[in-house]
C-alpha positions in Angstrom: 0.0 0.0 0.0 2.8 2.4 0.9 4.7 1.7 -2.3 1.6 2.5 -4.4 1.2 5.8 -2.5 4.8 6.7 -3.0 4.6 5.7 -6.7 1.5 7.9 -7.3 3.1 10.8 -5.4 6.2 10.5 -7.6 4.0 10.4 -10.7 2.1 13.5 -9.5 5.3 15.6 -8.8 6.8 14.5 -12.0 3.6 15.4 -13.9 3.6 18.9 -12.2 7.3 19.3 -13.1 6.7 18.3 -16.7 3.7 20.7 -16.9 5.8 23.5 -15.4 8.7 22.8 -17.9 6.4 22.7 -20.9 4.7 26.0 -19.7 8.1 27.8 -19.4 9.3 26.3 -22.7 6.1 27.7 -24.4 6.6 31.1 -22.8 10.3 31.1 -24.0 9.2 30.0 -27.5 6.5 32.6 -27.7 8.8 35.4 -26.5 11.4 34.2 -29.1 8.9 34.2 -31.9 7.6 37.7 -31.0 11.3 39.0 -30.8 12.1 37.5 -34.2 8.9 38.9 -35.7 9.6 42.4 -34.4 13.1 42.3 -35.8 11.8 41.1 -39.2 9.2 43.9 -39.2 11.8 46.5 -38.4 14.1 45.2 -41.1 11.3 45.2 -43.7 9.9 48.6 -42.9 12.5 51.0 -41.3 9.9 53.8 -41.1 7.8 51.8 -38.6 10.7 50.4 -36.6 11.6 52.3 -33.4 
């Protein structure tokens, strides 16, 4: 019984960690895409770029 509890606890924490990692990876990816897009826009239209 204890082993099952420990196993499910490990699974839960690992799942939370994976979700957190995926979330931060998504945030980094979105930020990178926005950064690249803004550079591209500035390169294409110098009048609009700050």
